[in-house]
C-alpha positions in Angstrom: 0.0 0.0 0.0 1.5 3.4 -1.0 1.6 6.4 1.3 -1.4 7.9 -0.5 -3.3 4.7 0.2 -2.8 4.9 3.9 -5.5 6.4 6.1 -4.9 9.8 7.6 -4.8 8.5 11.1 -2.9 5.5 12.5 -5.9 4.7 14.7 -8.2 4.0 11.8 -8.9 0.4 11.1 -9.8 -1.3 7.8 -13.3 -2.7 7.5 -13.1 -4.4 4.1 -13.0 -4.1 0.3 -15.4 -2.8 -2.3 -16.7 -5.7 -4.4 -19.7 -4.3 -6.4 -22.2 -1.4 -6.7 -22.9 1.8 -8.5 -23.1 5.5 -7.9 -26.9 5.6 -7.8 -27.6 2.5 -5.7 -24.5 2.5 -3.5 -21.5 0.2 -3.0 -21.2 -3.3 -1.5 -18.4 -4.0 0.9 -17.1 -7.4 1.8 -16.0 -7.3 5.5 -12.6 -8.5 6.3 -12.6 -11.9 8.0 -11.4 -10.4 11.3 -14.3 -7.9 11.4 -17.7 -8.8 12.8 -21.0 -7.4 11.5 -21.9 -6.9 15.2 -19.2 -4.2 15.4 -20.6 -1.9 12.7 -23.9 0.0 12.7 -26.1 1.7 10.1 -25.4 5.4 10.0 -21.7 5.1 10.7 -19.3 7.3 8.8 -16.6 5.5 6.7 -14.0 6.4 4.1 -13.0 4.5 0.9 -9.5 4.8 -0.4 -9.6 4.8 -4.2 -6.5 4.9 -6.5 -6.6 8.7 -6.9 -9.3 9.9 -4.6 -10.7 9.3 -1.2 -14.5 8.9 -0.8 -16.5 9.9 2.3 -19.5 7.6 2.8 -22.2 6.4 5.2 -23.2 2.9 6.0 -26.9 2.3 5.1 -27.2 -1.5 5.5 -25.5 -4.5 7.1 -26.0 -8.0 5.6 -25.0 -11.6 6.0 -23.9 -13.3 2.8 -22.6 -16.6 1.5 -20.4 -17.4 -1.5 -22.9 -20.1 -2.5 -26.6 -19.6 -1.9 -27.0 -23.3 -1.0 -24.5 -23.2 1.8 -26.7 -21.7 4.5 -29.4 -24.4 3.8 -27.1 -27.4 3.6 -25.6 -27.1 7.1 -26.4 -29.6 9.9 -28.7 -28.4 12.6 -25.8 -28.1 15.0 -22.6 -26.5 13.7 -19.5 -26.7 15.9 -17.2 -23.8 16.7 -14.5 -25.2 14.4 -16.8 -25.4 11.4 -18.0 -21.8 12.0 -14.5 -20.5 12.1 -13.6 -22.4 8.9 -16.5 -20.9 7.0 -16.4 -17.4 8.4 -14.8 -15.0 6.0 -14.5 -17.6 3.2 -17.8 -19.3 2.3 -19.8 -17.0 4.7 -19.1 -13.4 5.4 -20.5 -10.0 6.4 -21.3 -7.3 3.9 -22.0 -3.6 4.2 -23.9 -1.3 1.9 -22.4 2.2 1.8 -23.3 5.4 -0.1 -20.4 7.7 -1.2 -21.3 11.4 -0.9 -18.0 13.3 -1.2 -14.7 12.8 -3.0 -11.3 14.4 -2.2 -8.4 14.5 -4.6 -4.9 13.4 -3.9 -3.4 16.8 -3.2 -3.2 18.1 0.4 -5.2 21.3 -0.5 -7.9 19.5 -2.4 -11.4 20.4 -1.3 -14.3 17.9 -0.9 -16.7 17.8 -3.8 -19.8 15.8 -4.6 -19.0 12.2 -5.6 -19.8 11.8 -9.3 -18.0 8.5 -9.8 -17.1 5.4 -7.6 -13.8 3.8 -6.5 -12.5 0.7 -8.4 -13.0 -2.9 -7.3 -11.2 -3.9 -4.2 -10.8 -0.3 -2.9 -10.2 -0.4 0.8 -12.9 0.8 3.2 -11.7 2.3 6.5 -13.3 3.5 9.7 -13.5 7.3 9.7 -10.8 8.9 11.8 -10.9 12.2 13.7 -8.9 13.8 10.9 -11.6 12.6 8.4 -14.4 14.2 10.4 -12.6 17.5 10.9 -11.7 17.7 7.2 -15.3 17.3 6.1 -17.2 19.0 8.9 -14.6 21.5 10.1 -13.5 22.3 13.7 -15.3 24.4 16.2 -14.3 28.0 15.5 -16.0 31.3 14.7 -17.7 29.8 11.7 -18.7 26.4 13.1 -20.6 25.1 16.2 -20.7 21.6 17.6 -24.0 19.6 17.2 -22.8 16.1 18.3 -20.5 13.2 17.6 -20.6 10.5 14.8 -21.8 7.1 15.9 -19.1 5.2 17.9 -16.7 8.1 17.7 -15.6 10.7 20.3 -14.8 13.5 17.7 -17.2 16.3 17.1 -19.5 17.1 14.1 -19.9 20.8 13.4 -22.5 22.8 11.5 -21.5 25.8 9.5 -22.9 28.8 11.4 -23.4 31.1 8.4 -24.8 28.5 6.1 -27.2 27.4 8.8 -28.5 30.9 9.4 -28.9 31.9 5.7 -31.7 29.4 5.1 -34.8 28.2 7.0 -34.1 25.0 8.9 -36.1 22.2 10.7 -35.9 20.0 13.7 -38.2 17.0 13.3 -39.0 13.8 15.3 -41.8 12.0 16.9 -42.9 13.0 20.4 -40.4 12.2 23.1 -37.3 12.1 20.8 -35.8 15.3 22.2 -36.7 17.9 19.6 -36.9 20.7 22.2 -33.6 19.6 23.7 -32.0 19.7 20.2 -33.6 23.1 19.4 -32.3 24.5 22.6 -28.7 23.4 21.7 -29.1 25.0 18.2 -30.4 28.3 19.6 -27.7 28.5 22.3 -25.0 27.8 19.7 -26.4 30.4 17.3 -26.4 33.0 20.1 -22.8 32.1 21.2 -21.5 32.3 17.6 -23.5 35.5 16.9 -22.1 37.2 20.0 -18.6 36.3 18.9 -19.0 38.0 15.5 -17.1 41.2 15.1 -18.8 42.1 11.7 -22.4 43.3 12.1 -23.6 41.6 8.9 -22.6 38.2 10.2 -24.7 38.5 13.4 -28.0 36.7 14.0 -30.8 37.5 16.4 -33.6 35.1 17.4 -37.3 35.4 18.1 -38.6 32.3 19.8 -42.3 31.6 20.2 -42.0 29.5 23.3 -45.2 27.4 23.4 -44.4 25.4 26.6 -42.0 27.7 28.4 -38.9 25.6 27.6 -36.5 28.2 26.3 -36.6 31.3 28.4 -35.4 31.1 32.0 -35.5 27.4 32.4 -36.8 24.2 30.8 -37.0 20.5 31.4 -34.3 17.9 30.8 -34.4 15.3 28.1 -34.2 12.2 30.4 -35.5 12.1 34.0 -37.6 15.2 34.5 -35.5 18.0 36.1 -35.0 21.7 35.5 -32.2 22.9 33.2 -31.0 26.3 32.4 -32.8 28.2 29.7 -31.3 30.7 27.3 -31.7 33.7 29.6 -29.5 32.0 32.3 -26.9 31.2 29.7 -26.9 34.6 28.0 -28.3 37.1 30.6 -27.2 40.1 28.7 -28.4 39.1 25.2 -31.7 37.4 25.9 -35.0 39.1 26.9 -38.0 37.1 28.1 -41.5 38.4 27.1 -44.7 36.8 28.4 -48.3 36.6 27.4 -49.2 35.4 30.9 -47.5 37.4 33.7 -49.4 35.4 36.4 -47.7 32.2 35.2 -44.3 33.9 35.1 -44.7 35.1 38.7 -45.8 31.7 39.8 -42.8 30.1 38.2 -40.6 32.9 39.6 -39.4 34.0 36.2 -38.4 37.6 35.8 -39.7 39.0 32.5 -38.6 42.0 30.5 -42.0 42.9 29.1 -45.6 41.7 29.0 -47.2 41.3 25.6 -50.8 42.5 25.1 -52.7 42.7 21.8 -55.5 45.1 21.1 -58.6 44.0 19.2 -57.7 46.8 16.7 -54.5 45.0 15.9 -56.3 41.9 14.7 -57.2 41.8 11.0 -59.4 39.4 9.0 -56.2 37.7 7.6 -55.4 36.8 11.2 -58.8 35.2 11.6 -58.5 33.3 8.3 -55.8 30.9 9.6 -57.9 30.1 12.7 -60.7 28.7 10.7 -60.2 25.1 11.9 -59.4 25.9 15.6 -62.4 28.3 15.9 -64.6 25.9 13.9 -65.5 28.6 11.4 -67.2 28.0 8.1 -65.6 29.4 4.9 -68.5 31.9 4.6 -68.0 33.0 8.2 -64.4 33.7 7.5 -65.2 35.7 4.4 -67.8 37.7 6.4 -65.0 39.3 8.4 -63.7 41.3 5.4 -66.8 43.5 4.7 -67.2 44.0 8.5 -63.7 45.4 8.6 -64.4 47.6 5.7 -67.5 49.1 7.4 -66.1 49.4 11.0 -62.4 49.8 10.4 -60.0 49.0 13.2 -62.9 48.6 15.6 -64.4 45.8 13.6 -64.1 43.1 16.2 -65.7 45.3 19.0 -68.5 46.4 16.6 -69.1 42.9 15.4 -69.5 41.6 18.9 -71.9 44.4 19.7 -73.8 44.2 16.4 -77.5 43.2 16.7 -78.8 41.3 13.6 -82.4 42.1 14.8 -81.8 45.8 14.3 -83.3 46.8 10.9 -80.3 48.8 9.7 -77.8 46.2 10.7 -79.9 43.5 9.1 -80.0 45.4 5.9 -76.3 45.9 6.0 -75.7 42.1 6.3 -78.1 41.5 3.5 -76.3 44.0 1.2 -73.0 42.3 1.9 -74.6 38.8 1.3 -73.7 37.8 4.9 -76.0 35.0 5.9 -77.3 35.1 9.4 -75.8 31.7 10.2 -72.4 32.8 8.9 -72.5 36.0 11.0 -73.4 34.1 14.1 -70.6 31.6 13.4 -68.1 34.4 13.1 -69.3 36.2 16.2 -69.0 32.9 18.2 -65.4 32.6 17.0 -64.6 36.2 17.9 -66.2 35.7 21.3 -63.8 32.8 22.0 -60.9 35.1 21.1 -62.2 37.9 23.3 -61.9 35.5 26.3 -58.1 35.3 25.8 -56.6 37.3 28.7 -53.9 38.9 26.6 -56.4 40.3 24.1 -57.7 43.7 25.2 -60.2 46.1 23.5 -57.4 48.7 23.6 -53.7 48.6 24.7 -51.4 51.5 25.4 -48.3 49.7 24.3 -47.2 48.5 20.9 -45.9 45.0 21.4 -44.5 44.7 17.8 -42.5 47.9 18.3 -41.2 46.8 21.7 -40.1 43.4 20.3 -38.5 45.2 17.3 -36.6 47.5 19.6 -35.0 44.6 21.4 -34.2 42.7 18.1 -32.7 45.8 16.5 -30.4 46.3 19.5 -29.1 42.7 19.0 -31.1 41.1 21.8 -32.8 37.8 21.4 -36.4 37.6 22.4 -38.2 34.6 23.9 -42.0 34.9 24.1 -43.4 32.6 26.7 -47.1 31.7 26.4 -47.6 30.5 30.0 -51.0 28.9 30.4 -51.9 29.8 26.9 -49.3 27.3 25.5 -51.9 24.5 25.4 -54.3 26.7 23.4 -53.4 26.2 19.8 -55.7 29.1 18.8 -53.7 31.5 21.0 -50.4 30.2 19.7 -51.3 30.4 16.0 -52.9 33.9 16.4 -50.0 35.5 18.3 -47.2 33.9 16.3 -48.7 34.7 12.9 -49.9 38.2 13.9 -46.6 39.3 15.4 -44.5 37.7 12.7 -46.5 39.3 9.9 -45.9 42.7 11.3 -42.3 42.2 12.1 -41.6 40.8 8.7 -43.3 43.8 7.1 -41.0 46.1 9.1 -38.0 44.1 8.0 -39.1 44.3 4.4 -39.4 48.1 4.6 -36.0 48.4 6.3 -34.3 46.1 3.8 -35.8 48.0 0.8 -34.8 51.3 2.4 -31.2 50.2 2.7 -31.0 50.0 -1.1 -28.2 47.4 -1.0 -26.2 49.1 1.7 -25.4 46.2 4.0 -24.5 48.4 6.9 -28.1 49.7 6.9 -29.8 46.4 6.6 -31.6 44.9 9.7 -29.8 42.2 11.6 -30.6 38.8 10.4 -33.6 37.3 12.2 -34.3 33.6 12.9 -37.9 32.9 14.0 -38.5 29.7 15.9 -42.0 28.1 15.8 -43.2 24.8 17.3 -46.2 22.8 15.9 -45.0 24.2 12.5 -47.6 22.1 10.5 -50.3 24.4 12.0 -48.8 27.3 10.0 -47.4 25.5 7.0 -49.9 22.9 6.0 -51.2 23.0 2.4 -54.6 24.5 3.4 -53.2 27.6 5.2 -49.6 28.1 4.1 -50.6 30.7 1.6 -52.5 32.6 4.3 -49.6 32.6 6.9 -46.5 34.7 6.8 -44.4 31.6 7.6 -45.0 30.0 4.2 -43.9 33.3 2.6 -40.7 33.5 4.7 -39.8 29.9 4.0 -40.0 30.5 0.2 -38.1 33.8 0.3 -34.8 32.2 1.4 -33.6 35.2 3.4 -34.7 37.8 0.9 -35.6 40.2 3.7 -33.1 38.8 6.3 -35.7 36.6 8.0 -35.6 32.8 8.2 -37.3 30.1 10.2 -36.4 27.4 12.6 -39.4 25.0 12.5 -39.9 22.3 15.1 -42.5 19.6 14.4 -43.4 16.0 15.1 -45.7 15.8 12.0 -43.6 16.9 9.0 -46.1 15.2 6.7 -48.5 18.0 7.6 -46.1 20.6 6.1 -46.7 21.7 2.6 -44.4 19.9 0.1 -43.2 23.2 -1.5 -42.3 24.7 1.9 -40.5 21.6 3.0 -38.3 21.7 -0.2 -37.1 25.2 1.0 -35.9 23.9 4.4 -32.1 24.2 4.1 -30.9 21.9 6.9 -32.9 19.1 8.5 -32.1 17.8 11.9 -34.2 14.7 12.1 -34.7 12.4 15.1 -36.6 9.1 15.0 -39.9 9.1 13.0 -42.1 6.1 12.9 -44.8 7.3 10.5 -44.1 6.4 6.8 -45.6 9.6 5.5 -43.5 11.7 7.9 -40.3 10.0 6.8 -41.2 10.4 3.1 -41.9 14.2 3.5 -38.7 14.8 5.3 -36.6 13.0 2.7 -38.6 14.4 -0.3 -36.3 15.4 -3.1 -33.2 14.1 -1.4 -30.7 12.0 -3.3 -30.3 8.4 -2.0 -33.7 8.7 -0.4 -34.2 4.9 -0.1 -30.8 4.4 1.7 -31.3 7.4 4.1 -34.8 6.1 4.9 -33.2 2.9 6.3 -30.8 5.0 8.3 -33.5 7.1 9.8 -35.6 4.1 10.7 -32.8 2.7 12.8 -32.1 5.8 15.0 -32.4 5.3 18.7 -35.4 7.0 20.3 -33.3 9.6 22.1 -30.2 11.6 21.5 -29.6 10.5 17.9 -30.4 12.5 14.8 -29.7 12.3 11.1 -28.5 15.7 9.8 -28.5 16.6 6.1 -28.8 19.7 3.9 -27.3 23.1 3.4 -25.2 23.4 6.6 -23.4 20.1 6.3 -21.4 18.8 3.3 -22.9 15.3 3.5 -25.6 13.5 5.6 -24.3 12.3 9.0 -25.9 10.5 12.0 -24.8 12.0 15.3 -25.2 11.4 19.0 -26.3 14.8 20.0 -24.5 17.0 22.6 -25.3 16.8 26.2 -27.3 19.6 27.8 -28.1 20.1 31.4 -24.9 19.7 33.4 -22.6 22.6 34.5 -19.9 21.2 32.2 -22.3 21.3 29.2 -23.4 24.9 30.0 -19.8 25.9 30.2 -19.2 25.2 26.5 -21.5 28.0 25.5 -19.5 30.7 27.3 -16.1 29.3 28.0 -14.9 28.2 24.6 -12.5 30.3 22.4 -14.8 33.4 22.4 -15.2 34.0 26.1 -13.2 37.2 26.0 -15.3 38.5 23.2 -18.5 37.6 25.0 -17.3 39.4 28.2 -16.5 42.4 26.1 -20.0 42.4 24.6 -21.6 41.9 28.0 -19.6 44.8 29.5 -20.9 47.0 26.7 -24.4 46.2 27.7 
């Protein structure tokens, strides 16, 4: 074996040889006789040493094979140890199926590029080394943050901070797989890297719609239930906690920076349109809101609630606008349910949108806790859509006013939403601002971080715009298909995804990583794990920013 054929690390071990396969369907590897199929797992990262290039690949299947198909069926019922050892590696052997994703040329400065060919027969397959992982995924620095470790390895996999922020991204997985835990790590990492940026245009600010009070001051752990630090405790100077439910905040002893109240006059018919299902409104009832707003203006909700259909003038108005009595009553019942939400007031002195914008423009991240309203999907969808629509409009105006002057553009905003399918399903995605943001791909410096356990409910076109997908275990076929829609080697990755453990493992693929990778996610919840967010190479810069206030 020449020097070029040797692995980059002396600790790497050979697994076997390439014996067949293709670029589109993957490659078959015959395991060396000294290697057991029990020592390799689907999702593991391996390298293939070709004659002129090195291929970076992922294991997608493990098989038992025989040189003659009749051998397994012609054995006696009891096979002694000697017979097994004689046949192992000769007439019977283990086989791996691997998919090559990247290729690196022979020169030291060669950059990884997508694999467009395959290595020759009998190319050697090696375990991936620490040097391999770092060469492909980078090391933690100003441009990369750690998300986890490859299976059966102690090295770290990093995501590219800038590439992650410049597109909308998703965290998916069935209930109980640790989506919130993962999202908390991602958000903390984004904040840490953003705080370390010396160039304003590279900074990112976050707006988190915290449905179940998991991100602000404290949250719950992934395993046995216990309290862990939230983003405010990790970054006290750069995170502000807002609340829709001050009573809940006081009961949980959470200090908040502002209370969000929304006036009836801030709610528009478009905000009611996406609540059709949760308010049990008919289509005609939804359409009735528009002529009512035209007649009553910003006071349309108050006036509608007070309107008496038995009054002759009001009855004639409804008839002129072709608003049937049953449609009107359906709408008024729905508006009555909204009026019972404690954070909705006939009039408010404050402008919640402007208050949030002031914090975001100053570089502070905002976590909006819903308190007791978190279990009310109507409240969550209303507030998240209403505030985001107005914040996005302000960002659009600021971006257009900057006229290409990057110094005048608003700081890049990442908006985090849970239960994303409620906003992005095919029936309502055209009516919500979130569908528009996902399609714009940072046109106005706004992207999404969507968290969902039912990705099949998200519109296919929107899902295609999700840049990086961090996917925990999914056991629903339609959910798996939607997450992998349009992805190369879908069949192979489907097998990898199906074999993830129920906690602390995720398949990551997309814009921020050069190739798919299965990781054991980072720990979160111990003092040691908290320290990595503030005590790594950028501590001095963080302290400098904190001292500046």
